[in-house]
C-alpha positions in Angstrom: -71.7 8.5 44.9 -71.1 6.8 48.3 -68.8 8.3 50.9 -65.8 6.4 52.1 -65.9 5.1 55.6 -63.3 7.4 57.1 -59.9 7.8 55.5 -58.0 4.6 54.8 -54.3 5.0 55.3 -51.9 2.5 53.9 -48.3 2.9 54.7 -45.9 2.5 51.8 -42.2 3.1 51.6 -41.2 5.0 48.5 -40.1 2.3 46.1 -37.5 2.5 43.4 -34.8 0.2 42.1 -31.4 1.7 42.7 -30.4 2.1 39.1 -28.4 4.2 36.7 -27.7 5.2 33.2 -26.2 2.9 30.7 -27.6 4.4 27.5 -29.2 2.0 25.2 -27.4 0.6 22.2 -24.2 0.3 24.1 -23.1 3.9 24.1 -20.7 4.9 26.8 -22.3 6.0 30.1 -21.4 9.5 31.4 -23.3 9.7 34.7 -22.0 8.6 38.1 -23.6 5.7 40.0 -26.1 6.7 42.7 -25.5 6.2 46.3 -28.3 4.4 48.0 -30.8 6.6 49.8 -29.8 9.8 48.0 -30.4 11.7 44.8 -26.6 12.3 44.6 -23.8 10.5 42.8 -21.8 8.2 45.1 -18.7 9.6 46.6 -15.8 8.9 44.3 -18.1 8.0 41.4 -16.6 8.4 38.0 -18.3 9.9 35.0 -17.4 6.8 33.1 -18.8 4.2 35.5 -21.9 2.4 34.1 -25.1 1.7 36.1 -28.3 -0.1 35.3 -31.4 1.9 34.2 -34.8 1.3 35.7 -36.2 0.3 32.3 -34.8 -3.1 31.2 -37.3 -4.0 28.5 -36.2 -3.8 24.9 -36.9 -0.5 23.2 -39.5 -0.5 20.4 -37.2 1.7 18.3 -34.4 -0.7 18.7 -32.2 1.0 16.0 -32.8 4.5 17.3 -30.1 6.4 19.1 -30.7 9.2 21.7 -29.5 12.6 20.7 -27.4 12.9 23.9 -26.4 10.8 26.8 -29.2 10.8 29.5 -32.0 11.6 27.1 -33.6 8.2 27.8 -33.1 5.5 30.5 -31.2 7.8 32.8 -29.9 6.9 36.2 -32.3 5.6 38.8 -32.5 7.5 42.1 -34.0 6.5 45.4 -35.2 9.2 47.8 -36.0 6.8 50.7 -39.0 8.9 51.6 -41.6 7.1 53.8 -45.1 8.1 53.0 -48.7 7.1 53.6 -51.2 6.6 50.8 -54.5 7.7 52.2 -57.6 6.7 50.1 -59.6 9.9 50.6 -62.6 8.7 48.5 -63.8 5.8 46.4 -66.5 5.7 43.8 -65.5 8.4 41.4 -66.5 7.7 37.7 -63.4 8.0 35.4 -62.0 11.2 37.0 -59.7 13.2 34.7 -58.4 15.9 36.9 -58.1 16.8 40.6 -57.6 20.4 41.7 -57.1 21.1 45.4 -59.1 24.0 46.8 -57.7 26.5 49.4 -59.8 25.1 52.3 -58.6 21.5 51.8 -61.5 20.2 49.7 -60.8 19.0 46.1 -62.4 19.7 42.8 -62.6 16.6 40.6 -63.7 16.4 37.0 -65.3 13.1 35.8 -64.9 12.3 32.1 -68.7 11.7 31.7 -69.4 15.4 32.3 -69.7 15.9 36.1 -67.7 18.2 38.2 -67.7 17.4 41.9 -66.2 18.7 45.2 -64.8 16.0 47.5 -64.4 17.2 51.1 -61.1 16.7 53.0 -62.8 13.8 54.9 -63.9 12.0 51.7 -67.5 13.2 51.2 -68.2 13.1 47.5 -70.6 16.0 46.6 -73.4 16.1 44.1 -72.6 17.2 40.5 -72.0 20.9 40.2 -74.7 22.5 37.9 -73.8 24.6 34.9 -71.0 22.5 33.3 -71.1 22.6 29.5 -72.3 19.5 27.6 -69.5 17.1 26.6 -69.0 14.4 24.0 -67.7 11.6 26.3 -67.0 9.0 23.6 -63.6 7.4 23.5 -61.0 9.7 25.0 -63.4 12.7 25.0 -65.4 14.2 27.8 -64.9 16.6 30.6 -61.2 16.9 30.9 -59.0 19.3 32.9 -60.0 21.8 35.5 -58.0 24.7 36.9 -58.6 27.4 39.4 -58.1 31.1 38.6 -54.9 32.4 40.2 -57.2 34.7 42.2 -59.8 32.0 43.0 -59.9 33.0 46.7 -61.5 36.3 45.7 -63.2 35.6 42.3 -64.1 31.9 42.7 -63.5 31.5 38.9 -63.0 28.0 37.5 -61.7 27.0 34.1 -62.3 23.6 32.4 -61.4 22.0 29.1 -63.8 19.6 27.4 -64.7 17.8 24.2 -67.4 19.9 22.7 -70.1 18.3 20.5 -70.3 20.2 17.2 -72.0 20.0 13.9 -69.8 17.6 11.9 -67.9 16.2 14.9 -66.3 17.6 18.0 -63.3 19.5 19.3 -61.5 20.6 22.4 -62.9 23.8 24.0 -62.2 25.8 27.1 -64.9 27.4 29.4 -64.9 29.5 32.5 -67.5 30.1 35.2 -67.9 31.4 38.7 -68.5 28.9 41.5 -71.5 29.9 43.5 -71.0 30.8 47.2 -72.7 27.5 48.2 -70.5 25.6 45.6 -73.6 24.0 44.0 -73.4 25.6 40.6 -71.3 27.5 38.0 -72.6 30.9 37.1 -71.6 33.4 34.3 -70.5 30.4 32.2 -68.7 31.2 28.9 -66.9 29.2 26.4 -63.8 31.2 25.7 -61.9 29.0 23.3 -63.3 26.7 20.5 -60.2 25.1 19.0 -60.3 24.3 15.3 -60.8 22.5 13.0 -63.7 20.4 14.0 -63.1 16.7 13.4 -65.2 13.6 13.8 -63.4 11.0 15.9 -62.9 10.3 19.6 -59.2 10.5 20.2 -56.3 12.8 21.1 -58.1 15.9 22.6 -55.2 16.9 24.9 -55.8 18.7 27.1 -54.2 20.2 30.2 -54.7 23.7 31.5 -51.9 25.6 33.3 -51.6 29.2 34.5 -48.3 30.7 33.8 -46.5 33.3 36.1 -47.6 35.8 33.4 -51.2 35.2 34.3 -52.0 33.7 30.9 -53.7 30.4 30.5 -51.8 27.7 28.6 -53.7 24.9 26.9 -52.3 21.7 25.5 -53.7 20.0 22.4 -53.7 16.6 20.6 -53.6 16.1 16.9 -56.7 13.9 16.9 -54.6 10.7 16.1 -55.9 10.0 12.6 -53.4 9.7 9.8 -55.1 12.6 7.9 -54.9 15.0 10.9 -51.3 14.1 11.9 -49.8 16.7 9.5 -51.9 19.5 11.1 -49.5 19.4 14.1 -47.1 21.2 11.7 -49.7 23.5 10.2 -50.0 27.1 11.6 -53.6 27.4 10.5 -54.7 24.6 12.8 -54.8 24.3 16.6 -54.2 20.5 16.5 -50.9 19.3 17.9 -50.1 22.6 19.5 -49.8 24.4 22.8 -51.8 27.5 23.1 -51.6 30.7 25.2 -54.7 32.8 25.8 -56.0 35.6 27.9 -58.2 33.9 30.6 -60.7 36.7 30.6 -62.0 36.1 27.1 -59.8 33.5 25.3 -58.1 36.1 23.0 -54.5 35.8 21.9 -52.0 37.9 23.8 -50.2 40.3 21.5 -46.8 38.9 22.3 -47.7 35.3 21.2 -45.2 34.1 18.5 -47.7 33.6 15.7 -49.5 37.0 16.1 -49.3 38.9 12.8 -48.1 35.8 10.8 -50.3 35.4 7.7 -52.4 32.2 7.8 -51.4 31.4 11.4 -53.8 31.1 14.4 -52.6 33.7 17.0 -53.3 31.5 20.0 -50.5 29.1 19.1 -47.5 29.0 21.5 -45.6 25.9 20.1 -46.1 23.3 17.3 -45.3 19.7 16.5 -47.0 17.8 19.4 -48.8 14.5 19.4 -51.1 14.3 22.4 -50.2 16.3 25.6 -52.1 15.2 28.7 -49.5 16.5 31.2 -48.1 20.0 31.7 -46.7 22.0 34.5 -44.7 25.2 35.3 -41.5 24.8 37.3 -40.3 27.1 40.1 -38.5 29.3 37.6 -41.8 29.9 35.7 -40.9 27.6 32.7 -43.4 25.6 30.9 -42.9 21.8 30.6 -45.1 19.3 28.8 -45.2 15.5 28.6 -46.9 14.0 25.6 -48.0 10.5 24.6 -45.9 8.8 21.9 -46.9 5.8 19.9 -45.1 2.5 20.8 -42.2 4.3 22.4 -41.6 8.0 22.3 -43.4 9.6 25.2 -41.7 13.0 25.4 -40.8 15.5 28.1 -40.3 18.9 26.5 -39.3 22.3 27.9 -41.6 24.4 25.7 -40.4 27.7 24.2 -42.5 30.1 22.3 -42.6 29.5 18.5 -40.6 26.3 18.6 -41.4 23.2 16.7 -41.3 19.9 18.6 -41.4 17.7 15.6 -44.4 15.5 15.4 -45.1 13.7 13.1 -41.8 14.3 11.1 -39.6 13.8 14.2 -40.4 11.1 16.7 -38.9 8.2 18.7 -40.6 4.8 18.8 -42.6 3.0 16.1 -46.2 2.8 14.8 -48.6 0.8 17.0 -48.6 -2.0 14.4 -44.8 -1.8 14.1 -42.7 -0.1 11.5 -41.6 3.4 10.9 -43.8 6.3 11.9 -45.3 7.9 8.8 -47.7 10.6 7.6 -48.5 12.6 4.5 -45.4 14.6 5.3 -43.2 11.5 4.9 -41.4 9.1 7.2 -40.3 10.3 10.6 -36.7 10.6 11.7 -35.4 11.1 15.2 -33.8 14.5 14.4 -34.4 17.2 11.8 -33.2 20.8 11.3 -35.7 23.3 12.7 -37.1 21.0 15.3 -36.4 20.6 19.0 -35.2 17.5 20.7 -37.2 16.3 23.8 -35.4 16.8 27.1 -36.2 13.1 27.8 -38.2 10.3 26.3 -39.4 6.8 27.3 -39.3 3.7 25.1 -41.3 1.7 26.1 -43.8 4.3 27.2 -45.2 5.3 30.6 -48.4 6.7 29.0 -48.2 10.1 30.8 -51.2 11.9 32.3 -51.0 14.8 34.8 -47.8 16.5 36.1 -46.6 18.5 39.1 -43.4 20.1 40.0 -43.2 19.7 43.8 -42.6 22.9 45.7 -43.9 22.0 49.2 -42.3 21.5 52.6 -43.9 18.2 53.5 -41.3 16.3 51.5 -38.0 18.2 51.5 -36.3 15.4 49.6 -38.8 15.8 46.7 -38.5 19.5 46.3 -38.2 20.6 42.7 -38.9 17.0 41.5 -41.3 16.6 38.6 -44.1 14.0 39.2 -45.9 12.4 36.3 -48.9 10.1 36.4 -48.6 6.8 34.4 -51.6 5.2 32.8 -50.4 2.0 31.0 -47.3 1.9 33.3 -49.5 2.1 36.4 -47.1 4.2 38.5 -46.1 7.6 39.7 -42.9 8.7 38.0 -40.5 11.1 39.7 -37.8 12.9 37.8 -34.9 15.0 39.0 -33.9 17.7 36.7 -30.7 19.8 36.7 -29.5 22.3 34.1 -32.5 21.3 31.8 -31.4 17.6 31.8 -33.1 14.7 33.6 -30.6 13.4 36.1 -32.6 10.7 37.8 -35.9 8.7 37.6 -37.8 7.0 40.4 -40.9 4.8 40.1 -43.4 5.0 42.9 -46.7 3.2 43.7 -46.0 0.3 41.3 -47.4 -2.2 43.8 -50.9 -0.7 43.6 -51.5 -1.6 40.0 -53.6 1.5 39.2 -53.7 3.7 36.2 -52.8 7.2 37.5 -54.7 10.0 35.7 -53.6 13.1 37.5 -51.3 14.4 40.2 -51.5 17.8 42.0 -49.9 19.4 45.0 -52.3 20.6 47.7 -51.8 23.7 49.9 -50.8 21.3 52.7 -47.8 20.1 50.7 -49.4 16.7 50.1 -49.8 15.2 46.7 -53.3 14.3 45.4 -53.8 11.7 42.8 -56.9 10.2 41.0 -56.9 6.8 39.4 -58.3 6.1 35.9 -61.2 3.6 36.3 -65.0 3.4 36.5 -64.9 3.0 40.3 -61.9 5.3 40.9 -60.1 6.4 43.9 -58.7 9.8 45.2 -55.4 9.4 47.0 -53.5 11.7 49.4 -49.7 11.1 49.6 -48.5 12.5 52.9 -45.4 11.9 55.1 -45.6 8.7 57.1 -46.7 9.2 60.7 
């Protein structure tokens, strides 16, 4: 890989349309209009005053109603934050994740199977030896990467990947120790082989996130096929679930909700998910996921242990070819007893990948915001959340026309993003000088 010639800084003002929240289908608005330049309602704003949402295209699920006001197309907000987009490196091959290291370098996974370190000044390192073989067809390959919470002393790295197997493939998680010279991974072990094995190249998940409890949380997809969709509801399958495991060996913690349940896999934390490629913990230590919908129905969920988030029997949006979402379990509805509603959903979709709750000091106006990468939407989405409800949405980087695969906060308070392309870029979002 070639090194960039220095660091290219492009100054961009944070962009968003001042918008608001008139819920679709003509329901009465209940949020106040937003005062320009703030994330707060305008002085004197009334809870009944309508405002225009950022999304103005027709919803795919035209006849569907949100379960509560503000569940979709909420008020737009504008933070008026001025920032630089610094292109730290070019020439990455389909990166899937970026993980900032304590010294300012960045660990980047490439879908084809390479793990590399990019220095703070843009030098792209050689592939790190010792990474497990991957099946890189379709949506598969080397996927997420996460540092041990005690990486500074144990140098342990975790990664998820599409594992080639007899009869197909599946999402697996491995761990290894980065050598002192950072050239190879040692003591490599695969600690989780999710099951069942299936033979296709879609919906592998899979984000890794360490919780404040020290456990490793793993997000899964349901492999997309009509025959595997129902497994998101089956406790004997890892497909369409979030998982919680001990990072030392991949075993299930004893307080997982399915432990001791006959026929259930003990690693399961929650059920009823489609394809989760974004997940993050907030400052209160709560686990949030953002999953891909079909045509419409990308979901933000606040995940609770043992809860069912509905797929494929509860969903917003329609099939890719149009029409009601269906499976062997029957036709989907937008609500059903025993399932959880998403905190927020998008229709049309943003195609979410990568997420970060911002906790740094570089951007005080962004503190506690949730940032989400957008693939098909080619943007960085910022959400404000209060009392477990999305209160505002801002769209950033729309003028760059790049699919954003991942977003992470660095120790310097900057945001680091990777684009999703064969000749991809690594960006640093820092305050404008």
